N, C-alpha and C positions, 0 to 999 in steps of 0.2 A: 525339556530341551530350550535353547535359548532361538528366537526366533528374529529375524531383522526387523528393527523398528519397534520392539518389545519394550524399549525403555523410552518410548516417546510421550510426550507429556499428552494427557487426555485433554478431550474438550473441555471447555469452562461450564456450558450449560446443556450438555448432552452426553450420552452414552460412548460415543465413538472414540476409538484412539487414532484416526488418522493415518494408518500405516500405509493405504494405497496412494501412489503417486507415479508420477513419469520420472525418469531420470535424465540428466542432462549427459551430454557425450563424455567419456573418459578423457580424451585427449583435448587438453586446455587451449589448444593453438587455432587460430582461424582457419577454416576450411579451406583446401587448396581450390575451389572452384569459386569462391567468393571474389567477386569484381571490386568490391568496394574496399576503398582505403581507409584506413584509421581516422584520418583527417575528413574524409567525405561523410562517414559514420557520425563524428563530433558535431559537425556543421549541420547535419540532417537533425540531430538532437536538438540543438539549440532553436533550429527552425521551427520545429514542431512545439517546443516549448513557449517560443514567442507567440505561437497561433493559440495557445491556452490548454494544449494535452498535458495530462498527467503523468507521469513518468512511465506506469503500467500501460497506459495508451500509447505511449511513445515506442514502448518495446514490443507491442504487438503489432503496431504500423510497420515498424523496422523488420520484422520477423516476417510479416505477410506479402510485404511490397517489395523489400529489398532482399530478401534472404539472410538476415542478420539474425542466427539462432539466439547466439548469446553476445551481447556487447562487449562484456568484459574480456573475452576470447579475442575480439578483434581491436578494442581501443586499449587494451590494458586496465581501465576504469570502468565502473558502473556507471548507469546512467544518472542518478542522482549527484554523485563526485562529479561529473561533467558539468551537469546544470549548476552545481555549487561554485565550481570554478569560474562559470561565466555569469554569477550572480542571478541565477533563474531559478533557484532552487524553492520548493514551497515551504512557506512559514512554518507549517506545521507536516509532521509526517503523513502521507496518503493514505495508510490503514486506519489512521484516527480521523483524519478528515472524512473517509467514508462512514465511519462509525458515527461520527457527529451528523452527518448528512442523513443517515437512518433514522436517528434518534429525533431528528428534527420532522422528519416525514411521519413518523408515529405520533408525533405529539399534534401535529397538524391534522392526523386522522383522528385523535382523540378529541380534538375541538368540534368537530362535527358528529361523531359518535361517542359520546360521554360513557355510555353504559357497556360499551367493548371492555369487559373485564380481561381478556386475554391479550388484547392489544397493550393495556396498562401494565399486566405481568411482563411482557415482552419488551417494553420500554425500561422497566427495571433491569431485566436482563441486559439491555443493550447499553443501558448507563453505569453498570458495574462494570463491563468492559472496557468503556472509555476511561474509567478511573484507573482501573488497572494498568491499561496502555500508558496511560498519562504518567502515572508512578513509575513505569518502567523507563518510558523516554526523560524523564526529571532525572533518575540516576545516571542515565547514559549522558546527560547534559545535551540532549537535542532539543528539549523544552526548557525555558528558565524555571528555576526553582518556585516562582512565585505565580507561574500558569496555573489558571484554574477552570474548569469547565462548570459553567452554569448555564441550565436551559435558555435564561432569558440572554445571555450575550451570545449563545450558541449561532444565533443567525450571522452576526456578524463575523465569526470565524469563518464561514464557509462561502465568503464573498471572492 
């Protein structure tokens, strides 16, 4: 029998298939009870980006404080596209940025505890995810073709 989500890609470094998730509303229009206009939402996104919030944090803030469940349903475009239009888009995608940050934290831990074999193994897994994601973003032309992750220059990428 065919189950929903049975064709999803498995996790890279664990057994899970990741089928469980919440679903977004079927109706792709802004809810009738929402008082914020598309222009207000766009200005809020730009305001929070100027404060230094990441796109996911902007979405969480808009959801929790202003009741905007899906920015795309209200404005017609996604958060990163709005940021790109205003010249505030991050230089590297947020998921890649978070993985680089995680690798830096594990490296810092390994400097203090060199005998931690598990952390050393996890660092290899994290860096292989970074390389895979970077390869995807190079194909999609989000990153330049000569972009390369090196642990030595990773600290400058996350500034």
